[in-house]
C-alpha angles and dihedrals in degrees: 000000000000116000143170111270117200120216132179138168127260093257086076088073088213106178120244089243092061094042090055096041095045098032091239115173114220121205111198126227118214126255107209124203110180107314096338122096122199127192108248112254092354101065099013136031137204091258091051090054094052092046093050091047091052091048097046106022095225130104124237123239126228124231129198125245111263121244088254090056089059095044091053091050095045101042100079090054093042091049092056092050101257124144115234128213113192112195108200134204111252112307087216091067105039144017088238092103094049093047090051089051088054089053093047090053090053092050126084108288113275095007098105127041122189120205126189108223093191084216145089139209115355091357089064092038088059092057092043092052091050093048094048092050090050090049091052090048090057101257115157126246091254092052093050094047091051091050093051094048090048093049103039097081091052093058113109127197125189116183119187110203112207094213141349099251098104095039086052093048089050093054094247094114126046125233091254095046089048093050095047093042092050092050092049092039092235116182116195126212115221123203138180117245121179088338097309127108112240135179103243106171144358132218127197124210135018121008090233091058091050092049092051089052093050090048092047091055091044092051093046088057099038090119090067094050130089101236099194092100133004120180126209115196124195142175115205087333102103094142094052092046090051090051091051091048093050093047094049094050091048098046106032136044094247112156092201134014108186122193114209133178114251109234135203096314094059094032096053099044104029106027133213124335093031118146129189141184121212123185142144128249118233114259115257112257 
């Protein structure tokens, strides 16, 4: 029987457990070192990225899946009569969304729908999870798309970067900013606003202190937050992520706090020992 099939890209950092349980299709981006491209999570891992950066001192770049990549992934489901919803990483940060639109235009009319999440990593994963749950409950493609478009502006992401090294290597922090920030142990917080990554805050001192300040603000505003699902993403920061999860479960009414591994997006731009909290604000009454 025909059904709605949810797809997303690998920047979503959707865990394998979710992909299996909710039958979510994952289309990998490419991580490019020099002239060699690797399929994200299939041919290269987060640890591989850090190792190569340490060895060569240069960050990789990411590359969007081609329209043909999308067509190859979609075709088995289109052929059996399913309707596909592809939920893309922010169109402001990659050509992934545009390439998916090209593939949709080359597919049978109405068989593939492309939705811009305006998010990355766990922020995208939140929307994908909600969409997949709705699909399994029998919601129509139109209902799921409307839900995503209604929810995406309420998704919040707070990414605590452990140090400025990767932002400096990526050209986002000047030499002077890097030197001063390193001396003062400044740890920036990145957020998503209208699909763009912005620097929203800065903490000085130990990572633990910065995490406690973020948690304090979160808990103070918990009445404004949808506590069905909160995501904690981490890269080589398992202890910090577990601490955040335990604190949120103890001091909020969160039904689920999921810890996921940040993939190539967080790894390439933020570096190791990065932690992030992704959640959704409650809808205004």
